[in-house]
C-alpha positions as CSV (number, residue, x, y, z in Angstrom):
1,M,53.0,4.8,-16.3
2,E,52.3,1.0,-16.2
3,T,48.8,1.6,-14.7
4,L,48.1,4.2,-17.5
5,H,49.3,1.7,-20.1
6,F,47.0,-0.9,-18.7
7,V,44.0,1.5,-18.7
8,V,44.6,2.6,-22.3
9,V,45.0,-0.9,-23.5
10,V,41.9,-2.2,-21.7
11,L,39.8,0.7,-23.0
12,S,41.0,0.0,-26.5
13,F,39.9,-3.6,-26.2
14,V,36.6,-2.5,-24.7
15,L,36.1,-0.5,-27.9
16,L,37.1,-3.4,-30.0
17,S,34.6,-5.6,-28.2
18,S,31.7,-3.4,-29.4
19,V,32.8,-4.1,-33.0
20,L,33.3,-7.9,-32.4
21,D,29.9,-8.0,-30.8
22,Q,28.3,-7.0,-34.0
23,M,30.4,-9.5,-36.0
24,I,29.8,-12.5,-33.6
25,S,26.1,-12.3,-33.1
26,R,25.6,-15.7,-31.5
27,V,28.0,-14.9,-28.6
28,S,27.0,-12.5,-25.9
29,L,29.1,-9.5,-25.3
30,P,30.3,-10.6,-21.8
31,L,31.8,-13.8,-23.3
32,V,33.4,-11.8,-26.1
33,Q,35.0,-9.5,-23.5
34,I,36.2,-12.5,-21.4
35,G,37.7,-14.0,-24.5
36,I,39.6,-10.7,-25.1
37,G,40.8,-10.7,-21.5
38,L,42.1,-14.3,-21.9
39,L,44.0,-13.4,-25.0
40,M,45.5,-10.4,-23.3
41,A,46.7,-12.5,-20.4
42,V,48.2,-15.1,-22.7
43,F,49.8,-13.1,-25.4
44,I,50.5,-9.7,-23.8
45,S,52.9,-9.0,-21.0
46,G,54.8,-6.1,-19.5
47,P,52.5,-3.1,-18.9
48,L,49.5,-5.4,-18.4
49,E,50.8,-6.9,-15.2
50,F,48.2,-5.6,-12.9
51,S,47.0,-6.9,-9.5
52,L,43.2,-6.8,-8.9
53,D,42.2,-5.3,-5.6
54,P,38.8,-6.8,-4.8
55,E,37.6,-4.1,-2.5
56,L,38.6,-1.4,-5.0
57,F,36.9,-3.5,-7.7
58,L,33.6,-3.5,-5.8
59,V,33.5,0.3,-5.3
60,L,34.9,1.3,-8.7
61,F,32.9,-1.0,-10.9
62,I,30.1,-3.0,-9.2
63,A,28.7,0.0,-7.2
64,P,28.1,2.3,-10.1
65,L,26.7,-0.5,-12.3
66,L,24.2,-1.6,-9.6
67,Y,23.3,2.0,-9.1
68,D,22.5,2.4,-12.8
69,E,20.5,-0.8,-12.8
70,S,18.5,0.2,-9.7
71,R,17.6,3.5,-11.4
72,N,16.1,1.7,-14.5
73,V,14.2,-1.1,-12.7
74,S,10.4,-1.0,-13.1
75,K,9.0,0.1,-9.7
76,R,5.6,-1.4,-10.2
77,L,6.9,-4.8,-11.3
78,L,9.5,-4.8,-8.5
79,Y,6.8,-4.1,-6.0
80,R,4.6,-6.8,-7.5
81,H,7.3,-9.5,-7.4
82,F,9.2,-8.2,-4.3
83,S,8.6,-11.3,-2.2
84,A,9.9,-13.5,-5.0
85,V,12.9,-11.3,-5.5
86,L,13.7,-11.6,-1.8
87,N,13.3,-15.3,-1.9
88,L,15.9,-15.6,-4.7
89,A,18.2,-12.9,-3.4
90,I,18.3,-14.0,0.3
91,G,16.7,-17.5,0.7
92,L,18.4,-19.0,-2.3
93,V,21.8,-17.5,-1.5
94,I,21.8,-18.9,2.0
95,C,20.5,-22.3,0.8
96,S,23.1,-22.3,-1.9
97,C,25.9,-21.5,0.6
98,L,24.9,-24.4,2.8
99,A,24.3,-26.9,0.0
100,V,27.5,-26.1,-1.8
101,G,29.5,-26.2,1.4
102,F,28.3,-29.6,2.5
103,F,28.5,-31.1,-1.0
104,L,32.0,-29.8,-1.6
105,N,33.2,-31.0,1.8
106,Y,31.7,-34.4,1.0
107,L,33.4,-34.7,-2.4
108,E,36.7,-33.3,-1.2
109,P,37.2,-33.8,2.6
110,S,40.5,-32.0,2.5
111,I,38.6,-28.7,2.0
112,P,37.3,-27.7,5.5
113,L,33.6,-27.1,5.8
114,T,33.9,-23.4,6.7
115,A,36.1,-22.8,3.6
116,A,33.5,-24.7,1.5
117,F,30.8,-22.5,2.9
118,A,32.8,-19.5,1.8
119,L,32.8,-20.8,-1.8
120,G,29.0,-21.4,-1.6
121,A,28.4,-17.8,-0.5
122,A,30.6,-16.5,-3.3
123,L,28.6,-18.5,-5.8
124,G,25.3,-17.1,-4.5
125,P,25.2,-13.8,-6.4
126,T,24.1,-13.6,-10.0
127,D,25.7,-11.0,-12.3
128,A,23.6,-8.0,-13.1
129,V,25.9,-7.1,-16.0
130,A,25.6,-10.5,-17.6
131,V,21.8,-10.6,-17.0
132,G,21.5,-7.2,-18.7
133,A,23.6,-8.3,-21.6
134,L,21.6,-11.5,-22.0
135,S,18.3,-9.6,-22.2
136,G,19.3,-8.4,-25.6
137,T,19.7,-11.9,-27.0
138,V,16.7,-13.7,-25.5
139,K,13.0,-12.8,-25.0
140,L,12.2,-12.6,-21.3
141,N,8.7,-12.0,-20.0
142,S,8.0,-9.2,-17.5
143,R,8.2,-11.6,-14.4
144,Q,11.5,-13.1,-15.5
145,S,13.1,-9.7,-16.2
146,T,12.0,-8.3,-12.9
147,L,13.1,-11.4,-10.9
148,L,16.5,-11.5,-12.6
149,A,17.1,-7.7,-12.3
150,G,15.9,-7.5,-8.7
151,E,17.7,-10.6,-7.6
152,A,21.0,-9.3,-9.1
153,L,20.6,-6.0,-7.2
154,I,20.1,-7.6,-3.8
155,N,21.9,-10.9,-3.8
156,D,25.3,-9.3,-4.0
157,A,24.9,-8.0,-0.5
158,S,23.5,-11.2,0.9
159,G,26.3,-13.2,-0.7
160,I,29.0,-10.9,0.5
161,V,27.8,-10.8,4.1
162,S,27.4,-14.6,4.1
163,F,30.9,-14.9,2.7
164,Q,32.4,-12.7,5.3
165,F,30.9,-14.8,8.1
166,A,32.1,-18.1,6.5
167,V,35.6,-16.6,6.1
168,A,35.6,-15.4,9.7
169,A,34.7,-18.9,10.9
170,A,37.5,-20.4,8.7
171,V,40.1,-17.9,9.9
172,T,39.3,-18.0,13.6
173,G,37.9,-21.5,13.9
174,A,34.9,-20.2,15.8
175,F,31.3,-19.6,14.6
176,S,28.2,-18.5,16.4
177,L,24.9,-18.8,14.5
178,T,23.2,-16.2,16.8
179,N,26.0,-13.7,16.3
180,A,26.1,-14.3,12.6
181,A,22.3,-13.9,12.2
182,G,22.4,-10.6,14.2
183,A,25.4,-9.3,12.2
184,F,23.7,-10.3,8.9
185,A,20.5,-8.4,9.9
186,V,22.5,-5.3,10.9
187,S,24.5,-5.3,7.7
188,F,21.5,-6.0,5.5
189,L,18.9,-3.7,7.1
190,G,21.5,-1.1,8.0
191,G,22.6,-0.9,4.3
192,L,19.0,-0.5,3.1
193,S,18.2,2.2,5.7
194,L,21.4,4.1,5.2
195,G,20.9,4.0,1.4
196,V,17.4,5.4,1.7
197,L,18.7,8.2,4.1
198,L,21.6,9.0,1.7
199,G,19.2,9.1,-1.2
200,I,17.0,11.6,0.6
201,V,20.0,13.7,1.5
202,S,21.2,13.7,-2.1
203,L,17.8,14.8,-3.4
204,L,17.7,17.6,-0.8
205,I,21.1,18.8,-1.9
206,L,19.9,18.9,-5.5
207,K,16.8,20.8,-4.5
208,A,18.8,23.3,-2.5
209,V,21.3,23.9,-5.3
210,R,18.3,24.3,-7.7
211,G,16.7,26.7,-5.3
212,I,19.5,29.2,-5.5
213,G,19.7,28.9,-9.2
214,L,23.1,27.2,-9.5
215,E,22.1,23.8,-10.8
216,S,23.1,22.9,-14.3
217,T,22.9,19.8,-16.5
218,V,26.7,19.2,-15.9
219,F,26.3,19.5,-12.2
220,H,23.3,17.2,-12.0
221,V,24.9,14.4,-14.1
222,T,28.2,14.7,-12.3
223,F,26.4,14.5,-9.0
224,E,24.6,11.3,-10.2
225,L,27.9,9.7,-11.2
226,L,29.5,10.5,-7.9
227,S,26.6,9.3,-5.7
228,P,27.2,5.5,-5.8
229,F,30.8,5.9,-4.8
230,V,29.9,8.2,-1.8
231,F,27.1,5.9,-0.7
232,F,29.3,2.8,-0.8
233,I,32.2,4.4,1.1
234,I,30.0,5.9,3.8
235,A,28.2,2.6,4.3
236,E,31.4,0.6,4.5
237,E,32.8,3.0,7.1
238,L,29.7,2.5,9.2
239,H,30.1,-1.3,8.8
240,V,26.9,-1.9,6.9
241,S,26.4,-3.3,3.4
242,G,27.8,-0.7,0.9
243,I,26.2,-2.6,-2.1
244,L,22.8,-2.5,-0.5
245,A,23.2,1.2,0.3
246,V,24.0,1.9,-3.3
247,V,21.0,-0.1,-4.5
248,A,18.6,1.5,-2.0
249,G,19.7,4.9,-2.9
250,G,19.2,4.2,-6.6
251,L,15.8,2.7,-6.0
252,L,14.7,5.7,-4.0
253,V,15.5,8.0,-6.9
254,T,13.3,5.7,-9.1
255,L,10.4,5.4,-6.7
256,L,10.0,9.1,-5.9
257,P,7.9,11.2,-8.3
258,Q,10.0,12.9,-11.0
259,R,9.9,16.5,-12.0
260,T,8.4,17.1,-15.4
261,S,9.9,20.5,-16.4
262,A,11.8,21.1,-19.6
263,F,15.0,21.3,-17.6
264,A,14.3,17.9,-16.0
265,A,13.7,16.5,-19.5
266,R,17.1,17.8,-20.6
267,V,18.8,16.3,-17.5
268,R,17.2,12.9,-18.0
269,L,18.2,12.8,-21.7
270,V,21.8,13.8,-21.0
271,S,22.0,11.6,-17.9
272,G,20.6,8.6,-19.8
273,S,23.2,9.0,-22.6
274,V,26.1,9.5,-20.2
275,W,25.1,6.5,-18.1
276,E,24.7,4.5,-21.3
277,V,28.3,5.1,-22.2
278,V,29.7,4.8,-18.7
279,A,27.8,1.5,-18.1
280,F,29.2,0.1,-21.4
281,I,32.7,1.0,-20.5
282,L,32.5,-0.3,-17.0
283,N,30.9,-3.6,-18.2
284,G,33.6,-4.1,-20.7
285,I,36.4,-3.4,-18.2
286,V,34.8,-5.8,-15.6
287,F,34.6,-8.8,-18.0
288,I,38.0,-8.1,-19.7
289,M,39.6,-7.9,-16.3
290,L,37.8,-11.1,-15.3
291,G,39.3,-12.8,-18.4
292,T,42.8,-11.6,-17.6
293,Q,42.6,-13.2,-14.1
294,I,41.4,-16.6,-15.1
295,P,44.6,-17.9,-16.8
296,G,46.7,-17.0,-13.8
297,V,44.3,-18.8,-11.4
298,F,44.2,-21.9,-13.5
299,N,48.0,-22.1,-14.0
300,S,49.0,-21.7,-10.4
301,T,46.3,-24.0,-9.1
302,W,47.0,-26.6,-11.8
303,R,50.7,-26.7,-11.0
304,E,50.3,-26.8,-7.2
305,N,47.5,-29.5,-7.1
306,S,48.6,-33.1,-7.0
307,N,45.4,-34.2,-8.9
308,P,44.4,-31.3,-11.2
309,L,41.9,-33.4,-13.1
310,S,39.8,-33.8,-10.0
311,L,39.5,-30.0,-9.9
312,I,37.8,-30.1,-13.3
313,G,35.4,-32.7,-11.9
314,L,34.6,-30.5,-8.9
315,V,33.9,-27.6,-11.2
316,F,31.3,-29.6,-13.1
317,A,29.9,-31.1,-9.9
318,I,29.4,-27.7,-8.2
319,T,28.0,-26.1,-11.3
320,S,25.5,-28.9,-11.7
321,L,24.5,-28.6,-8.0
322,S,24.1,-24.8,-8.3
323,V,22.0,-25.1,-11.4
324,V,19.8,-27.9,-10.2
325,L,19.2,-26.2,-6.8
326,R,18.3,-22.9,-8.5
327,F,16.0,-24.7,-10.9
328,V,14.1,-26.5,-8.2
329,W,13.9,-23.3,-6.1
330,V,12.5,-21.3,-9.0
331,L,10.2,-24.0,-10.2
332,L,8.5,-24.3,-6.7
333,F,8.0,-20.6,-6.4
334,D,6.8,-20.2,-9.9
335,W,4.3,-23.0,-9.4
336,R,2.9,-21.3,-6.3
337,Y,2.9,-17.9,-8.1
338,Y,0.8,-19.2,-11.0
339,L,-1.6,-21.1,-8.8
340,R,-2.3,-17.8,-6.9
341,L,-2.6,-16.0,-10.3
342,Q,-5.2,-18.6,-11.3
343,R,-7.4,-17.6,-8.4
344,R,-6.7,-13.9,-8.8
345,D,-6.4,-12.8,-12.4
346,K,-7.2,-15.2,-15.2
347,S,-7.2,-12.5,-17.9
348,S,-3.5,-11.5,-17.5
349,I,-0.9,-12.3,-20.2
350,E,1.1,-14.3,-17.6
351,F,-1.8,-16.5,-16.9
352,T,-2.5,-17.3,-20.6
353,E,1.2,-18.1,-21.2
354,V,1.2,-20.9,-18.6
355,F,-2.3,-22.1,-18.3
356,A,-4.0,-24.2,-21.0
357,G,-7.7,-25.3,-20.6
358,G,-7.7,-24.0,-17.1
359,K,-4.8,-26.2,-16.0
360,V,-1.2,-25.5,-15.5
361,S,0.9,-26.4,-18.6
362,T,3.7,-28.4,-17.0
363,L,5.9,-28.1,-20.0
364,K,5.5,-24.3,-20.2
365,L,6.1,-23.9,-16.4
366,I,9.3,-26.0,-16.6
367,Q,10.5,-24.0,-19.6
368,N,9.9,-20.7,-17.9
369,S,11.7,-21.9,-14.8
370,L,14.6,-23.2,-16.8
371,V,15.0,-19.8,-18.5
372,T,15.0,-18.0,-15.2
373,T,17.5,-20.5,-13.9
374,L,20.0,-20.3,-16.8
375,A,19.6,-16.6,-17.3
376,G,21.1,-15.9,-13.9
377,P,24.8,-16.7,-14.5
378,K,27.7,-16.0,-12.1
379,G,30.1,-13.3,-13.0
380,A,32.6,-10.6,-11.8
381,V,31.1,-10.2,-8.3
382,T,31.7,-13.9,-7.6
383,L,35.3,-13.7,-8.8
384,S,35.9,-10.5,-6.8
385,I,34.5,-12.1,-3.7
386,A,36.6,-15.2,-4.2
387,F,39.8,-13.1,-4.5
388,T,39.1,-11.6,-1.0
389,L,39.9,-15.0,0.6
390,P,42.7,-14.3,3.1
391,L,46.1,-15.8,2.6
392,V,46.6,-16.9,6.2
393,T,44.4,-17.8,9.2
394,A,44.4,-16.2,12.6
395,G,47.0,-18.8,13.7
396,G,49.4,-17.8,10.9
397,K,48.7,-20.9,8.8
398,E,48.0,-20.8,5.1
399,F,44.2,-20.4,4.4
400,P,43.0,-23.9,3.5
401,A,42.5,-24.7,-0.2
402,R,42.5,-21.0,-1.3
403,G,43.8,-21.7,-4.8
404,E,41.4,-24.6,-5.3
405,L,38.4,-22.5,-4.2
406,I,39.3,-19.6,-6.6
407,F,39.8,-22.2,-9.4
408,I,36.4,-23.7,-8.8
409,A,34.7,-20.3,-8.7
410,S,36.3,-19.3,-12.0
411,G,35.2,-22.5,-13.6
412,V,31.6,-22.1,-12.4
413,I,31.6,-18.6,-13.8
414,L,32.7,-19.7,-17.2
415,L,30.2,-22.7,-17.3
416,T,27.2,-20.6,-16.2
417,L,28.0,-17.9,-18.7
418,L,28.3,-20.5,-21.5
419,M,25.0,-22.1,-20.6
420,A,23.3,-18.7,-20.4
421,N,24.7,-17.8,-23.8
422,F,24.0,-21.0,-25.7
423,L,21.2,-22.9,-23.9
424,T,18.9,-20.1,-22.9
425,P,18.2,-19.0,-26.5
426,L,17.1,-22.5,-27.3
427,L,14.4,-22.3,-24.7
428,T,13.0,-18.9,-25.6
429,P,12.8,-17.0,-28.8
430,A,15.1,-14.1,-29.6
431,P,13.6,-10.6,-29.0
432,E,12.2,-9.0,-32.1
433,I,13.9,-5.8,-33.0
434,P,11.2,-3.1,-33.1
435,D,10.8,-1.7,-36.6
436,D,9.5,1.7,-37.5
437,T,5.9,0.3,-37.8
438,E,6.0,-0.8,-34.1
439,L,7.4,2.5,-33.1
440,H,4.6,4.4,-34.9
441,Q,1.9,2.1,-33.4
442,A,3.3,2.5,-29.9
443,R,3.4,6.2,-30.3
444,A,-0.2,6.2,-31.4
445,R,-1.2,4.1,-28.5
446,V,0.3,6.5,-26.0
447,K,-1.3,9.6,-27.7
448,K,-4.7,7.9,-27.6
449,Q,-4.5,7.6,-23.9
450,V,-3.3,11.2,-23.6
451,I,-6.3,12.4,-25.6
452,K,-8.7,10.5,-23.4
453,I,-7.1,12.1,-20.3
454,L,-7.2,15.6,-21.8
455,R,-10.9,15.3,-22.7
456,E,-11.9,13.9,-19.3
457,E,-9.9,16.2,-17.1
458,F,-9.3,19.5,-19.0
459,A,-12.2,19.9,-21.5
460,P,-14.7,21.4,-18.9
461,R,-12.2,24.2,-18.1
462,S,-10.6,24.9,-21.5
463,P,-12.8,23.4,-24.3
464,L,-11.2,25.4,-27.1
465,A,-7.7,24.7,-26.1
466,V,-8.4,21.0,-25.6
467,T,-10.0,20.9,-29.1
468,V,-6.9,22.4,-30.7
469,V,-4.4,20.1,-28.8
470,C,-6.5,16.9,-29.3
471,T,-6.9,17.8,-33.1
472,R,-3.2,18.0,-33.4
473,L,-2.7,14.7,-31.5
474,T,-5.4,12.9,-33.5
475,R,-3.6,14.0,-36.7
476,Q,-0.3,12.7,-35.4
477,I,-2.0,9.4,-34.5
478,N,-3.4,8.9,-38.0
479,E,0.0,9.6,-39.5
480,D,1.6,7.1,-37.1
481,L,-0.9,4.4,-38.1
482,D,-0.2,4.9,-41.8
483,S,2.7,3.2,-43.6
484,S,6.3,4.5,-43.2
485,H,6.3,6.1,-46.6
486,S,3.0,7.8,-45.9
487,H,4.3,9.0,-42.5
488,N,7.3,10.7,-44.1
489,L,5.0,12.3,-46.7
490,F,2.8,13.7,-44.0
491,R,5.8,15.3,-42.3
492,E,7.1,16.7,-45.6
493,I,3.8,18.3,-46.7
494,R,3.2,19.7,-43.2
495,I,6.6,21.3,-43.1
496,D,6.1,22.7,-46.6
497,T,2.8,24.2,-45.4
498,I,4.4,25.8,-42.4
499,R,7.2,27.3,-44.5
500,H,4.6,28.7,-46.9
501,Q,2.8,30.4,-44.0
502,M,6.1,31.8,-42.8
503,R,6.8,33.3,-46.3
504,L,3.4,35.0,-46.2
505,L,4.1,36.3,-42.7
506,D,7.4,37.8,-43.9
507,E,5.6,39.6,-46.7
508,I,3.1,41.0,-44.1
509,A,5.9,42.1,-41.9
510,D,7.8,43.8,-44.8
511,S,4.6,45.7,-45.9
512,G,3.8,46.9,-42.3
513,Q,0.2,45.6,-42.6
514,A,0.2,44.1,-39.1
515,D,1.3,45.0,-35.6
516,K,4.9,44.1,-35.0
517,A,4.2,42.3,-31.8
518,V,1.5,40.2,-33.5
519,V,4.0,39.3,-36.3
520,V,6.7,38.3,-33.8
521,A,4.3,36.2,-31.7
522,M,2.9,34.5,-34.8
523,R,6.4,33.8,-36.1
524,K,7.2,32.1,-32.7
525,V,4.1,29.9,-33.1
526,L,5.1,28.8,-36.7
527,R,8.7,28.2,-35.8
528,R,7.7,26.0,-32.9
529,S,5.3,24.1,-35.1
530,L,8.2,23.6,-37.6
531,L,10.5,22.2,-34.8
532,L,7.8,19.9,-33.6
533,S,7.0,18.7,-37.1
534,G,10.5,17.4,-37.6
535,S,11.2,16.2,-34.0
536,Q,9.9,12.7,-34.4
537,S,12.4,11.9,-37.1
538,T,15.2,12.5,-34.5
539,A,14.5,9.5,-32.3
540,H,17.2,6.9,-32.4
541,H,16.3,3.5,-33.5
542,P,15.6,1.3,-30.5
543,G,18.1,-1.4,-29.6
544,K,21.2,0.4,-30.9
545,S,22.6,1.8,-27.7
546,L,25.9,3.3,-28.9
547,R,24.3,4.5,-32.1
548,G,21.7,6.2,-30.0
549,V,24.4,8.2,-28.1
550,G,25.9,9.5,-31.4
551,Q,22.4,10.3,-32.7
552,F,21.7,12.2,-29.5
553,L,24.8,14.3,-29.9
554,R,23.9,15.1,-33.5
555,N,20.4,16.0,-32.5
556,R,21.6,18.3,-29.7
557,L,23.8,20.2,-32.2
558,G,20.9,20.6,-34.5
559,D,18.6,21.7,-31.7
560,W,21.3,24.2,-30.6
561,F,21.5,25.9,-34.0
562,K,17.7,26.0,-34.2
563,K,17.7,27.5,-30.7
564,M,20.1,30.2,-31.8
565,R,18.0,31.1,-34.7
566,L,14.9,31.5,-32.5
567,R,16.6,33.7,-30.0
568,S,16.8,36.8,-32.2
569,G,15.8,39.8,-30.3
570,S,13.2,40.4,-27.6
571,V,9.6,39.4,-27.9
572,P,7.1,42.3,-27.8
573,V,4.0,41.7,-25.7
574,V,0.8,41.2,-27.7
575,E,-1.7,43.9,-26.5
576,N,-4.3,43.2,-29.2
577,P,-5.8,39.7,-28.8
578,N,-8.2,40.3,-31.7
579,G,-5.2,41.1,-33.9
580,M,-3.5,37.9,-32.9
581,R,-6.7,35.9,-33.6
582,A,-7.1,37.6,-37.0
583,M,-3.4,36.8,-37.9
584,R,-3.9,33.1,-36.7
585,L,-7.0,32.9,-38.9
586,R,-5.2,34.4,-41.9
587,M,-2.4,31.8,-41.5
588,E,-4.8,28.9,-41.4
589,E,-6.6,30.2,-44.5
590,E,-3.3,30.5,-46.3
591,A,-2.5,26.9,-45.3
592,I,-5.9,25.8,-46.7
593,K,-5.1,27.6,-50.0
594,Y,-1.7,25.9,-50.2
595,L,-3.0,22.5,-49.5
596,R,-5.8,22.8,-52.1
597,A,-3.1,23.6,-54.6
598,R,-1.2,20.4,-53.5
599,Q,-4.4,18.4,-54.2
600,S,-4.1,19.0,-57.9
601,T,-1.1,16.6,-58.0
602,T,-1.4,13.3,-60.0
603,D,0.1,11.3,-57.1
604,D,-2.7,9.6,-55.3
605,L,-0.9,9.3,-52.0
606,E,0.2,12.9,-52.0
607,R,-3.4,14.0,-52.9
608,Q,-4.8,11.9,-50.0
609,V,-2.3,13.3,-47.5
610,A,-3.0,16.9,-48.6
611,S,-6.7,16.3,-48.3
612,Y,-6.3,14.9,-44.8
613,L,-4.2,17.8,-43.6
614,L,-6.6,20.2,-45.3
615,E,-9.4,18.9,-43.1
616,D,-7.4,19.6,-40.0
617,H,-6.8,23.3,-40.9
618,Q,-10.5,23.7,-41.9
619,E,-11.5,22.4,-38.5
620,I,-9.2,24.9,-36.7
621,V,-10.7,27.7,-38.9
622,K,-14.2,26.6,-37.9
623,V,-13.3,26.7,-34.3
624,L,-11.7,30.2,-34.5
625,K,-14.7,31.6,-36.4
626,N,-17.4,30.0,-34.4
627,D,-15.9,30.8,-31.0
628,S,-14.9,34.4,-31.5
629,R,-16.5,35.5,-28.2
630,S,-14.7,33.0,-26.2
631,Y,-11.4,33.9,-27.7
632,R,-9.3,35.6,-25.0
633,N,-5.8,36.9,-25.0
634,D,-4.7,33.9,-22.9
635,L,-6.0,31.3,-25.4
636,Q,-2.6,30.6,-26.9
637,A,-1.1,30.4,-23.4
638,K,-3.7,27.8,-22.5
639,V,-2.9,25.8,-25.7
640,D,0.8,26.0,-24.9
641,D,0.2,24.8,-21.3
642,L,-2.0,21.9,-22.5
643,E,0.6,20.9,-25.1
644,E,3.3,20.9,-22.4
645,E,0.9,19.0,-20.1
646,S,0.3,16.4,-22.9
647,L,4.0,15.7,-23.0
648,R,4.1,15.1,-19.3
649,L,1.1,12.8,-19.7
650,Q,2.9,11.0,-22.5
651,L,5.8,10.2,-20.1
652,G,3.4,8.8,-17.6
653,C,1.5,6.7,-20.2
654,I,4.8,5.3,-21.6
655,Q,5.9,4.2,-18.1
656,D,2.5,2.6,-17.4
657,L,2.5,0.7,-20.7
658,R,6.1,-0.4,-20.1
659,E,5.3,-1.7,-16.6
660,D,2.2,-3.5,-17.9
661,G,4.3,-5.3,-20.5
662,T,2.6,-3.6,-23.4
663,L,5.7,-1.8,-24.5
664,S,9.2,-3.3,-24.6
665,D,12.0,-1.5,-22.8
666,D,13.5,-0.5,-26.2
667,L,10.3,1.0,-27.5
668,A,9.7,2.8,-24.2
669,D,13.2,4.3,-24.2
670,A,12.8,5.5,-27.8
671,L,9.4,7.1,-27.1
672,R,10.7,8.8,-23.9
673,Q,13.7,10.3,-25.8
674,E,11.2,11.7,-28.3
675,V,9.2,13.3,-25.6
676,Y,12.3,14.7,-23.9
677,L,13.4,16.3,-27.2
678,L,9.9,17.8,-27.6
679,Q,10.1,19.3,-24.0
680,M,13.5,20.7,-24.8
681,N,12.2,22.3,-28.0
682,Y,9.4,23.9,-26.0
683,A,12.0,25.4,-23.7
684,D,14.2,26.5,-26.7
685,T,11.3,28.4,-28.3
686,G,10.8,30.5,-25.2
687,H,7.7,28.8,-23.9
């Protein structure tokens, strides 16, 4: 029961941290959660006495968080900056291990060199959770975001492997550089290779289950949640890096082409929301548990050490060395990168940010390097590695300076988190929260690209269908580029027009003036149009993660009720295409009549919107009348296929604009959720 009490209390404080995060806007969420953990350790006892198992900590918390991070990384930017990521994740970790080891041994000779190397390796990894939390408080450019995210994914493995070799040398008193290098290569490359293999196997399992018709959204999301644990355990059993296996498996899922069916859209939407909640809970638990461990470490070490104030000096000295070393490393590689960029691409945004008058702006270059340096704090991985220090050596003696090493690691974690929280925002502006105008403009930009692709690739084969779809997209673009009030009025009048058409269709059905199959098919068209007309208002506001989850659940309930209304009876097959065409023409003429009546209003904006929508319906009528010979019974099917294809194209354009830096992550996520909902609506209407 004590463990259950601990879990319930920690989860309660994780929930509390989400509220405090909104109230204490200048302090990042990880620091808020560490503070809560400190207070728990100081003021609460009894059921909260809980020992931290570092190995279990890695597999339960770090593995799934890294898997989620690897699924969300930009594959194009990661490929573009891959060499720089490896430099930070491997080269800097090894260099930091050696530098910290020699420096600590020089300052405190009582700490053996091998034990000092172990601390240096533990301080190598940056914290992906802290980096992710920091991205919401500072504005990072695309290179900085990619470097920090990619580095945090890979340097955990290099730090852990380096730490294990240093500890082995400290425990046994023997060390072979050749053996260490070989073992490092096996662990590193083996973890990557095994992760790729396991990722392929997992995709094949999903494909096989899907092939026999047993896959569901619940199965897929549960399979995703289970994958990082299975990857980690299998890799550790085979004595390769479990962390790298998890990262490689997650990256494989990201890099391989994604399915674009309505079911895939539903899975991605549900999966994204579930991972959002899971990641928030795991992040909170990680930092609260980190906070609960720090007081015990400080108290025991402070009492046992003969000169405790010297430990404080060592914390500041090691922190200073780590930050300076990282800054110099980043500055040198940034300088090389921008010089190459000068020769290769002078028109890029990155070039114009750093170069002034054709020369490198030294101040801007230093500022960018400082941001990358401070935005990579140490965190829970460092502490969990430090806690794996053995209690005794191979000879049965106490492991040298174990308490002091854990004390220094905890102090460095706190200082780097504080610097990341309070110094980094001084060097770079806070990210602007996208407003509705930005969302409308981004949506319009994506749809313009889709129109261009449709006209270039599909117009020669289906000119009429392309005209209908592009006309609808063009109308939506113009609405998005108008003011927020105008945008809402567009949606309101369009929905009123569709409902007016549906009332006429009901009258026709009651009077028996049209074929029943034609009426049912036309009702499907109008109901789908009604769903799509209101879909854009369901997107959650970017930047509000937990609010987005609640909004998603509300949207799904609404979609479910709409879906139940649409699934009323079987749908007869339309055997008279001319009758369907005539019904479509009659509906468009009724819409024109209704909009002309709306033009008589005294409201200038309403009259303007009605006139604009009127032009759209008149254009469709012209197309239907002038192209009567080319109207075939598969025209509506072609239009439906093109509309579904336009949604797939929108997802591709959103990803391209995000990776080019044109769209922020928040805007891209908001637009993707809109498209997913549209794809689901298509499935719900029986398309």
